[in-house]
N, C-alpha and C positions, 0 to 999 in steps of 0.2 A: 419238827415235832410239835402239834398243837397243844397249846395251854389254855386252861380255863382262867378267865381273868377275875380278880375279885371287883365286886361292886362297890361304887360309892353311894352312899345313902343321904337323903335330905340333910342339910347342916355340914355336908363337906363342902368346903370354899370353892374348890374346883368346879362345882356344879353352876356356881353363879359367874364365873369368869369367861369372857368372849374367847373362845378357843384361836390359836395362834394358825395363820396359814402354813402349808405345807409346802416346801421349798424343793425338797428332792425326793423323788419316787426311787426308792430302792430295794433290794432284797429285804433289810430289815422292817419296813413299810409294809411290804407285801407279807410277811410273816405275822406282824401286828393286824394286819386285816383278816388272816385266816383265824388267829386267835380270836378277835372280834365276833367275826362270824360265828365260830364255834360256842363261845360263850352265849351269845344271843340264842342260841338253838337250846343250848343245854339248860339256860334259865328260863326256858319257854318264852322268849321275847319276839316281837316281829320287828323290833328295830334297836339299834345299840348306838351310841355315840361314845366316841373316844373319850371324852371327859367322864362319862359313867364309870370308866374303868380307870381313871385317874390318868389319862395322857391328854395334855394341852393342846392337842391339834385337830385340824377341821376334816375328820372323816368320820363317816358313819356307817353302819351294816342295816340291810334293810332283807327282811325274808317275806317276799310276796307270795309264797306257796301256798298262803291259807286262803289266797284269793283266786289263784291259776297254779294248778299242782305243775304246770310243765315248766314255771319260772323256778330259777335257782336263786339263793341268796346273792346279793352283790354289795359292793361298798361304793359310796360315792366319796370323793376326795375336792375339799376346795367347793363345795356346793354354792351354787347362788339362785336365788328365787327370782324366776325373771318374770313370771306372772300367774296370778291366781284369778279364779273366776267362782262364782257361785257361793252356795253355802249348804252345810250340810253338819247336822247334829249327830253324835255317837259318843258311846261311852269310851273313855280313854283310861288307860292305867299306865304305869312306868314303873321299869324296874328299881330305880331308885326310889320309889314310894311303894315297896311290897302290899298288895292286898288293897291298896286305896285306887278307886275306879270313881269317875264322874263324868256325866255328860257336858260334853265342851263342842261349842260352835266352831267351825274352822271352814275356810273355802273347799268347795267340792273337788275343783280342778287345780293342778300345779303343773307348771311347766320349771324344769331344774336344769341348769348347766352344770357340769362339773368335769372332773376328770375320772377315768377308771383307773383299775390297779396299774394299768400298763403306762397311763400317763397320757392315753387318747382322751382328747374332748368329746363329751357324750352330752346329748339332748334328751331329755327323758320327760314326757307329758303323762301324766297319771290322773285318776280321779278315784273318788270313792274311799274306801280303806286305806291303800297304798298312798293316795294323795294325804290324807290325815296321818301316816306314818312319816312322810317324808318331812312334811311341816312340823310336825313333834320333835324328830330328831335335829331338824336345822334349829328349832329353838334352842336344843340344849346347846349347840355351837355357839350359839349367840348369848348364853348363861341365862336364858329365860326357861322356867319350869311349867309344867302345866297346871301346876296350882295357881299360876299368875292369871290364869283365867277364871278361877271360881268366884262366885258371888262372896260379897261380904259376908254374908251370912255362913254360908259353907263354910268359910275361913273361921268364922269364930266358933262355929261348931265342932271344927276339927284342932282348934288350935292345940288344947292339950296333948291330943295324940302327936300331932306334928312336933311338940317339944319333947316328947318321949322318943320319936323315932331321932330327933337329932341328938340326944342322948346316947343311941345306940340301940335301943329297942325296935329292932326291925320286924318283931312279931305284931306291933300295935295295932295293925288294921286286919290281920287274919283272925 
């Protein structure tokens, strides 16, 4: 049975912690992966990292269907960024910062190595929006947040709202 997991918001210490490598791929992890994907879809995200739902492990979900309707959501376990290239600007949001969006510069192309849910090694090259998602979710596993890319001025402008979000007001940016 699939469960919708509770999101963790800015201010929760797990979001700033580097996630732990996954040692065993078993039925519990497979169930968690399904829950992670379902939570991402229900919460209308295109990516979701394990620490965003309170789990200190290196796995994230991505839903590429917004770019290619033929592709299904997937998870990457213990991903590694092998290579990046180019540059793209684009608006980013984050389920841990509901309603906050900002233009972020990221590489346009990324090559990732990871394990799939069956423990098989995979190599994935993506560009555009899905490259952005892969990099954004990877940052989560490293304890890095998209606000870390904001300009000093932008951080100053939203500082009061960030304090409110940290205090539990998840509607502050809506």
